[in-house]
C-alpha positions as CSV (number, residue, x, y, z in Angstrom):
1,X,164.8,18.2,13.0
2,X,165.2,14.9,14.2
3,X,167.1,12.6,11.7
4,X,168.6,9.5,14.0
5,X,171.9,8.5,13.7
6,X,171.3,4.7,13.9
7,X,168.9,4.4,10.9
8,X,168.8,4.3,7.1
9,X,166.6,6.7,4.8
10,X,164.8,6.7,1.4
11,X,164.3,9.4,-0.7
12,X,160.2,8.9,-0.5
13,X,160.8,9.6,3.9
14,X,160.6,6.2,4.9
15,X,162.9,5.3,8.0
16,X,164.0,2.0,8.1
17,X,165.8,0.4,11.5
18,X,167.2,-3.5,10.6
19,X,167.3,-6.0,13.6
20,X,168.8,-9.4,12.6
21,X,166.8,-10.1,9.0
22,X,164.0,-8.0,10.0
23,X,163.4,-4.0,9.4
24,X,160.9,-1.8,11.7
25,X,159.4,0.9,8.9
26,X,158.2,4.3,9.6
27,X,157.7,7.6,8.1
28,X,160.6,10.5,9.3
29,X,159.7,13.4,11.5
30,X,160.3,15.5,8.3
31,X,157.6,13.6,6.0
32,X,155.0,13.7,9.1
33,X,155.4,17.1,9.5
34,X,154.8,17.5,5.7
35,X,151.3,15.8,6.1
36,X,150.0,17.3,8.8
37,X,147.6,16.0,11.0
38,X,147.4,11.9,10.6
39,X,143.7,10.8,10.7
40,X,144.5,7.3,9.2
41,X,146.5,4.3,8.1
42,X,146.0,1.6,6.1
43,X,148.0,-1.0,7.3
44,X,149.2,-4.3,5.5
45,X,148.2,-7.7,6.2
46,X,150.6,-9.8,8.3
47,X,152.1,-12.5,6.0
48,X,151.6,-10.2,3.1
49,X,155.1,-10.9,0.9
50,X,156.2,-7.3,-1.2
51,X,158.9,-6.4,-3.6
52,X,161.4,-3.3,-2.7
53,X,159.5,-0.8,-4.3
54,X,155.8,-1.3,-3.4
55,X,153.2,0.7,-1.8
56,X,152.8,-1.4,1.8
57,X,150.8,1.0,3.5
58,X,148.8,4.2,3.2
59,X,148.8,7.6,5.1
60,X,145.9,9.8,5.3
61,X,146.1,13.2,6.9
62,X,144.1,16.5,6.5
63,X,146.3,17.7,3.7
64,X,147.1,14.8,2.0
65,X,147.1,11.3,1.3
66,X,150.7,9.3,1.1
67,X,152.0,6.0,0.4
68,X,154.5,4.5,2.2
69,X,157.0,2.6,0.0
70,X,158.9,-0.6,1.3
71,X,162.7,0.2,1.0
72,X,163.3,-3.6,1.5
73,X,161.4,-6.8,-0.1
74,X,160.0,-9.3,2.2
75,X,157.1,-10.5,4.1
76,X,155.5,-8.6,6.7
77,X,155.8,-9.9,10.4
78,X,154.0,-7.1,12.2
79,X,151.8,-3.8,12.1
80,X,151.7,-1.4,14.6
81,X,147.8,-1.9,15.6
82,X,148.4,1.4,18.0
83,X,147.9,3.2,14.8
84,X,144.3,1.5,14.1
85,X,142.8,4.0,16.5
86,X,145.8,6.3,17.2
87,X,146.8,7.4,14.1
88,X,148.7,10.6,15.3
89,X,151.0,8.9,16.9
90,X,153.1,9.1,13.7
91,X,152.9,12.9,14.5
92,X,153.7,12.4,18.0
93,X,157.0,9.8,17.9
94,X,157.6,9.1,14.4
95,X,160.5,6.8,15.5
96,X,159.0,5.3,18.1
97,X,155.4,4.4,19.2
98,X,154.7,5.6,15.3
99,X,156.7,2.9,13.7
100,X,154.2,1.1,10.9
101,X,155.2,-2.4,10.4
102,X,157.5,-4.7,10.7
103,X,158.8,-6.9,7.4
104,X,161.3,-10.0,7.4
105,X,163.6,-9.0,4.8
106,X,164.4,-11.2,1.2
107,X,167.8,-9.5,0.4
108,X,169.5,-7.2,3.0
109,X,171.7,-6.0,-0.2
110,X,168.1,-3.7,-1.0
111,X,169.4,-1.8,2.1
112,X,172.5,-0.4,0.2
113,X,170.2,2.1,-1.7
114,X,169.2,3.6,1.1
115,X,171.0,6.7,2.6
116,X,172.6,7.3,5.8
117,X,171.5,10.1,8.5
118,X,173.8,12.5,7.0
119,X,172.6,11.9,3.3
120,X,169.1,12.1,4.4
121,X,169.5,15.5,6.3
122,X,171.3,16.9,3.2
123,X,168.4,15.7,0.9
124,X,166.0,17.4,2.7
125,X,167.8,20.7,3.8
């Protein structure tokens, strides 16, 4: 299973890549595998503000529907518009082209509640 060491993770199976005061967020390889084939992603509006832990997106898969919780509060800067017509990209490239959204971070200290790759790997083993 792929768990890149340079990312942070949540117990809800989101990954976070921080670049300056922005964070790119997606779901982990483990999560996409558990969901099965992703068929639709409901994305938030750019400019919408969320608190840490809020549901910011919804993923519909063949097996179930899953919420994407924001690990960091902030304002949506971008959404992955490729997912509108090609939601299966999440299954194919969860950490690359399958990213879900980008958020301008309100409080970087909220990242302290996230797990390292080693901690996340232990939590799913």
